C-alpha positions in Angstrom: -0.3 -0.1 0.0 1.4 3.4 -0.8 1.5 6.0 1.9 0.3 9.3 1.5 2.7 12.2 0.3 3.1 14.7 3.3 3.1 17.4 0.2 -0.2 18.5 -1.3 -0.1 20.5 -4.7 -1.4 24.0 -4.3 -2.7 27.1 -6.7 -0.5 29.9 -5.9 -3.5 32.0 -5.2 -3.9 29.7 -1.9 -0.7 31.7 -0.7 -0.1 34.8 -2.5 -1.6 37.0 0.0 0.4 35.8 2.5 3.7 35.5 1.1 5.9 38.4 1.9 7.8 40.7 -0.2 11.2 40.4 -0.8 14.0 42.6 -1.0 17.3 42.2 -2.8 18.7 42.3 0.5 16.8 38.9 1.5 17.4 37.2 -1.7 20.5 38.5 -2.9 21.4 40.5 -6.1 22.6 37.4 -8.4 19.6 35.6 -7.7 17.1 38.6 -8.6 18.9 39.3 -11.8 18.8 35.6 -12.9 15.2 35.1 -11.4 13.2 35.8 -15.0 15.4 33.6 -16.6 15.0 31.0 -14.2 11.3 31.3 -14.6 11.1 31.4 -18.0 13.3 28.3 -18.4 10.9 26.7 -16.0 8.0 27.7 -17.8 9.3 27.0 -21.3 8.0 30.2 -22.4 9.6 33.9 -22.9 6.4 35.7 -22.0 6.1 36.3 -17.9 3.4 38.6 -18.4 0.9 36.0 -18.6 0.1 32.8 -16.0 3.4 30.6 -15.6 2.3 27.0 -15.0 4.8 26.4 -11.5 4.0 23.6 -9.2 4.0 24.7 -5.5 3.5 22.3 -2.6 2.6 23.0 1.0 3.4 20.3 4.1 0.3 18.7 5.2 1.6 18.5 8.6 2.9 22.2 8.7 1.2 24.3 6.3 3.6 27.3 6.8 6.2 25.1 4.7 6.0 25.3 0.9 8.4 24.3 -1.6 8.6 24.0 -5.5 10.8 21.6 -8.0 13.7 23.2 -9.2 16.2 21.7 -11.5 19.8 22.5 -11.5 21.4 25.1 -13.4 24.7 23.1 -14.0 22.9 19.2 -14.6 19.7 18.2 -16.0 19.7 15.0 -13.7 19.9 16.8 -10.2 16.9 18.4 -9.0 15.9 20.4 -5.6 13.1 21.4 -3.5 13.9 24.5 -2.1 11.5 24.8 1.1 10.3 28.3 2.7 8.9 28.4 5.9 6.2 31.5 6.1 5.7 33.1 9.5 3.8 36.3 10.3 6.9 38.0 10.6 7.9 37.1 6.7 9.8 34.1 5.8 12.5 32.0 7.7 14.4 30.5 4.9 
């Protein structure tokens, strides 16, 4: 029998109002400059003004934890799930 996943896929509209605005200081100048190209590559499109299909997951046990599958910039075989812990004070990393 298959165990249920600890993560559920959610729509970005479920968290957009609670997601903090991040500054360049929060995430770094390099990551900020790379973000549009990362998003375009992930979505497979160049027009980022339209809705971008990006799967976001929320932890069932701890709803303030979210993650998104991201592929390595250097190796197609390597994938990561960067996880963000949201709080009323912003994000915790």
